[in-house]
N, C-alpha and C positions, 0 to 999 in steps of 0.2 A: 523541459526532459526531466532535469533535476533532482527535483521538486514527484512526480509522479514513481522515478525508480527509488528515491530515497525512503515515501513514505512504502514501497512495500517489502522492501528490505526491510524496515522494522518488522511489518505485518506479519514477516514469515517467518525472522527473526522468534518473535512468539507466539507461533507454534500454528498458527490463522491461513494457509499454505492454501487456498482455498480464496480468499478473500484478497491475498498478495497478489496472484494470476489479475484481480479486478482493475487493481492501480499499476498494475503496470498496459493490462486491453486499454483501458481507454485513451492510453497518450498511442499505442503503435496502430489501433488502428485509425488515427490521422499520417501518417509515413509514410512515403512514398516506398511500395516494395524493393527487398531485393537490397533497400541499403545497410553498411555497418549497422546502424541504431534497432532497426526494424530488424534485421536479423535476430542484433543482440534480443531484444524483447521477449518473439517470436521463440526462440532457445528457453529462457526463462521462461516466459505461462508454460512450456509444457515441462518445464523442467519440476515447478508449482505441478501441476498433474504426476506429474510419475513420485511422488510424493505423496502427494494426497491419493492416489489409484493404489498405491502400498497398502492400504490399508483394509483397502479388500481383497489382498492376495488371488489379484488382476496378474496374472503374469504372461497372458499375450501380449493383453494391453500396452504389461509395465513396458516392455520389448521395442513392440514399436516405436510408446514414446519416447525412448529412450534414442533410440536410431534415429530420431525424427531432429528433436531436439539436437540433439552432438551435430546431425548435417547443418541445423541453424549455425549454431555456434564454429565450427569450422573454419577452423582460417583467423578469427578472432583473434589478439593480445592474449594473453596471458592477466594481463590483471585491467580489461574496457571497462572506458571512464572509471577508475578506483574501484574493479567489485571483483572477485576474488574470480575471474571466470576459468581460470585453467586446474583450480581443488573443482568446481561444480561440474567440466567437461571429462574430467576423471571417474571422476564419481555416476556419473552416464554410463562411460566407457565400458567397465563393469558392471554395474545395469543389466546394458547389453547384453556379452555376454551371459550373466547369469543371477536374471532378474531374482532370485529368491537373497542377491546380495546386502536389498532395502531391507531385509527383517536383519540383517547382523549386521548391514555396518548405519549408522544415524545420519545422514545429508549431511553434506559442509553449513556449518551456519555462513549467512553473505554479508561480508567486508563489503567496506568502501574507505577507500585508504589507507588500508590497512588494520583500520579497525570494526566491530561486529558492532553494528545500524540495528539499536533498540525503538522507542520509542520519547523517550526523552531524551532523545540524540536528536529530534528533527525539532530544526525552525517556525513561526507558523505556515507560511508555505505549505509546507510539505505534509506540520498535521493536519488543514483544512484537507487538502485530498484523502491522508486516511480516514478524517473522521467521515467525509462521505461513499469511506465502502466502507467500512467496521459497520456505519448506521444502512445502508443494503444489507450488513451479510448479516448481520444481526434482528432483521424488524426494524427497528429504530424507525421515526419518523422524516424522513431524509427533509422536509420544508423546517424543521424547527433548525436542524446541522443547519440550510443551508441561507437563514436565514441570521441564524450565532454567525457562522461565515462574515454575512455583506455585512455586521452590528460591527465585527470584528477589525474590519477592513475601515470602515468610515473611520472609528474608536483610533486604528492605527494612521491614518492621517489626514486625522488632527492633530496627531505632537499624545494623543494620552497612552503611553502605554502600560498603562497599570489596566485598561481593560478587561470589566467581568466576562464580558466575552473573550477576549483573547486565552482568556486563563480558564474556559473551560470549556474552550474547543480541545485545548492545546491535553488538560487533563479529564476527554472527553477519550480520549487515544493513549495518556498515559497511563490510569488508573481502571487497569482493569475487572477487578476486585469494584469496586467501588462505580459502574458506570451509569446503571442506573442511577441510582443517585444522583451522579451531576448532570445528566441528560433532565429530569422533574426540574435541577432549580436551572437550565440554560431552558427550559420550555419558559418558565416562569418569569426571563428574564426577556424572552426575546416576548414573548407576548407584552408583557409593561410596554418596551423599549417601542413595537408597532402599536399601541395604542396612542400613547402618546405623539406620535410621528401619523396617525392617524387625526387625532381633536388640532394639528394645526394644517393639517390637505385640506386646501383653498382660502383660509381664511385671507388672500392679500390677492386674492386674482381681482 
């Protein structure tokens, strides 16, 4: 839960509202219905939809989503799982009574344990979640990201914390301006590692 949660918070705070909901939805889909975690993520997914649809001035749709989101978040602590749910709920309450509020007031930045979370704050596991979400959102080859994460985890298990795969996966999430170049570098590393592993497959069978 924590990796999906933190990945989505960090992505949201960079302004990628549609991508943020994907990070939460992947985990939300496996939760039992009407648990606190399920209602929390359901409410936040709809909150991101409110913010996303504000760009198109669909006031009736925004009002309905805000009402639904407040319904799911109702009763949760103001700092549920360390996230500023209270601030989000207050914003949504204002929006459901006046949908044009979204044009006058920016949505709250999302905090975790009192701090605004950004991609630079993510550890490798949360970065891996974010990398897959961003690859899907922006049309990068997800196989490259998946293999990069696989090789990074193997390197971590072997004690190689300076692995290029770890660095490139995390930089893919963090360095927005150079994301395309970082992806190409990661692809090159993945192809080389993949070829090397194919060369030794079956040698001792």
